[in-house]
N, C-alpha and C positions, 0 to 999 in steps of 0.2 A: 083452648084448654090443652095442656101438654099431656100426650098419652103416657109418657115415661112418669111424669109426676103422679098421674092416676094409678100406675102400677105400684108406685113407691107408697101412695096412700093405702091402697089395698093390703100391702103387706105389713105396714105399720099397724093397720087396724087388726090383721090377723094375729100378729105377734104381740100386740098391745105394748109395744116398746120401739122407741127410736133406736135405742143401742142395738137391739136384736136385729131389726131391719137393716141397719147400717152394716153390721157384720155379715149378714146374708148377701148383701148386694155389694160387698167390698167397697164400700163407700165410707167417708168420715160422717160422724153423727151431725156436725154442722150442716153437711151438704144435704143429708136427708131432711133435717129441720128446715132448711131453706126451700126444698121443693114443696114441703107442706104448707109452709107459710106463703108461698107464691099461689097456691091453690086457695088458700083462705082469703088472700087479698084479691084474687081474681073473682071469688064468689061472694066476697064481703060477709063472710060468716065464720064462726069458729067450728072447726070440725072434730076436734077433740076436747074432752074434759081432762085435764091433767091433774091427776091424783097424786098421792105420795108415792105409790108403788106401781100402779098400772094406769095405762091410758083407757079411756072408754069413749065411745062415739057420741057426739051431740045428736040431737034430733036431725039437724041438717047433714051431719056426718054419715048418719044411718041411711038417708035417702041417697046421698052420693055413693055411698058403698053399693048399694043395690044396683044403681044405673051405671056404675063404673065397671062392675063385674060384666054386665051385658056388653058395654062398649069394649072391654078388652077381648071378650070372647069373639065379638063380631070382627074385630082387627085381626084377630088370629085366623078367622075364616078367610079373610081377604088375603092375608099372607099365604095361607095354604093355596088358595086359588092361583096366586101369582107364581108360587113355586111350580105349580102343574104347568102352567103357561111357559115357563122359563125352561122346562125340561131338566130340572135338577142342576142347572148350571150354577145356582146358588142355594142357599138355605142353611138352616140350623136345626140340629136335633139334640135332645137333651136325653140322655140314658141314665137310668139308675140301676145299680146292680148290687146284689148282695156280695159278700166278701169273696166267696169262692169264684164264681163267674167273673166277678169284677177285677179280681187280681189275675186270673189264669186264662180266661177265655175271650171275654169281651173286647179287650184292647186289640186282639188279633183281628177280630171282625170289624172293628172300627177301622183298622189300617186298610182292609179290603175295601170297605166303602169308600175311603178317601182315595184309593187307587182308582176306583171306577168313577167316582164324582169328586174331583179335586177342589172344586168350588164349594163344597158342603162342609160346614164346620160341625164338629160334635163336641159336646161336654158330657163327661163321664162322672157321675156321683156314686160313691161307693159306701154303703152302711149295711146294717143288718136288713134281713128280709122285712121284718116289721116296718122299719123305717121307709123301706122302698114301696110297700104298701100305702103308707101315709102320703108319700110323695104323689103316688098315682091318684089317691083320693082327692088330693089338694091340687092336682093338675100342675104340679111342679116339674114333672118329667113327662116325656112323650112315650117311652117304653121302659118296662122294667125286666130284669132277669134275676130270679130268685131261686133260693135253695129249698123253698117250701111253697105249698099252694095256699090260697086263702080264698074264702067265700064272700060274696056280696053282690047286690044286683047292680053295683056302680062299677064293677070291674070284670074283665074276662081274664082267664088263667088257663094257659095251654100247656101240657107237657112238652118238653123240649129234648133234652138228651138225658141219658142215665149217667149218674155220678155216685158209685157205690161208697158207702160210709166203711171205714176201716178202723179197727181197734189197734192202737199203737203203743209200744212200750219202750223203754230204753234199751239199749244193745245189751246191757248186762242183767236184765230182768230174768228171774227163774224160769219163766214160761218159753223164753227164746229157744231152748233146746228142744222142747216137745212140739212147740209152735201152735198150741191150741190151748184154750181154757173153756171150762164150762160156766154156765151163767152164774152160779153161785160163786165162784172164784172171782169173776169179772166184777160182781156187784160189792165184793169185799174190798175191792182196790180204791185208792184214793184218786178221784177223777179231777182232771183239769178240763173244764169246758167253756164253750163260748157263752156269751151273756143270754139271759132269757130273751126270746124273740128272734134269734139268730135261726136261719133255716136248717143249719146242721144240727143244732140242739133240738129243735122242734122234730126233726126227722128221727133222731136218736130216741127222744121220749117217746114218740109215737110207736116206734119198733118195740120198746120195751112193754108198752101198754098191750101191743097185740100179743106179746108173749105172756101176758097176765101178770106182768111185773110193774108195780106202781112206781113212776119216776121219782117219788120222794124218797125212794130207798137208795137212790144214788148216793155214794160216799163222796160228797163234793168238797174237795179241798181248795179248789181255786177256780175263779172265773176270769178270763181274759177276753178282751175285745178283738183279738186278732189270731187267725189261725196260725200264722207264722210264728207268733209268740208262743202259742200252745205246744208247737212241734218243738221249739227250742227249749221249753220248760220240761217236756217229756225226755228230750235228748239229755238234759241235765239231771234226770232221775227224780224229779219232783212228783211224779205221778203218771197215770196212764190217761189215754184220752180216745175218743172217738171223733174222727174228723174226715173230710172229704178225701176220697182217694185221688182226685185230681191234685189236691193241695199237697198231700203227703208224698206224691210220685218221686220228686227229686231226692228228698231226705231218705226214703227207702232205698232208692238206688244206690246211694252213697253210704248206706249202712249206718246212718246217724241215729235211725230209729228202726224198730222191727214191728212187722205186722203179725198180729196173731188171730187165728181163726176162732170163731165163736159159733155155736149152734142156733144162729138166729138170722132171719133175712135182713141183709144190710144194703139191699138195693133201694135207691131213691131216684127221683127225677129233678132235674132242674126245669124251672117253668119260664115261659115268657107271659109277661102280664101287661095290661094296659086298661085305660079307663074306657067304659062303654059310652061315656058322655064327651070324651075328647073330640075336638074337630079333626077330621080327617087331614092327614099330612102326607104329602107325596113322599117326602124324605123318610117319614116314620115307616111308610108302607113298604118302601124300598128296603129299609133296613131289616124289617121283619122277614121279607122275602129272602134276603141274604143270610139271615140267621137260620132260616128253615132249609135253605138249599145247601149251605156250606158246612154241614156237620162234619165233613171230612177235614176241615181245619182242626177240629178239636182232637186233642192227642188221646189215642186210646189207652184205657187203664190196663 
């Protein structure tokens, strides 16, 4: 029985779709179908009931799913042990990061890991913090770096570095001359924000709640899935925003946008996250040590 075929089977079962699994594996749908067919021929059973919209597991498929999960976890333990024996001469690490750390910080640290351990390969997946937490829960990544914290007995979540939020406006905004705004003025402005679930938005809404302001009062004019896109939109005069200080640094320095002070605590932490149930990995442990020791690589705000 081919382990890769089992991993493909598990993904198809989780996503309930050959097409979605093929997209995630960067394979063609016929290639995924071939692997499932090979498993079915090997076991001489049907593993899926093929409906009009979604796949569902047959009784045999449910049995295989439970056992295949155990086999894959066992294989990961073996791989982890071999990594330890090899002394990190080889290995693979999958890191998930929310937008701010994923675009501005984590690539620097992956480069440092590659310099120390050139035989180790690293994959970086970037999405909102909410998606990173889901990846951790589903064990699709080894380590996460996020812009907000999450609770759950299935994960650990440790503060890493500080990344202040900043209120940004276009260069020609009336506030630029005085350099500050009160909360009532701020809440009356049209806001451009990240999507719900992003670490930056969660942090901003939490800061408002701490000030006794209901986040539903935000005058939301636009939601964008990229901090870079938000900065560009603010520069174009489409609204104001609250973004990561790390993300806004270059645009502020170049004068493309302006920072406005407001009477509220804008400090927040970035977090290192991982699964409590994950198999220990020598590569993951080494990268965590690097993240915790190499804060000097992080540009100061």
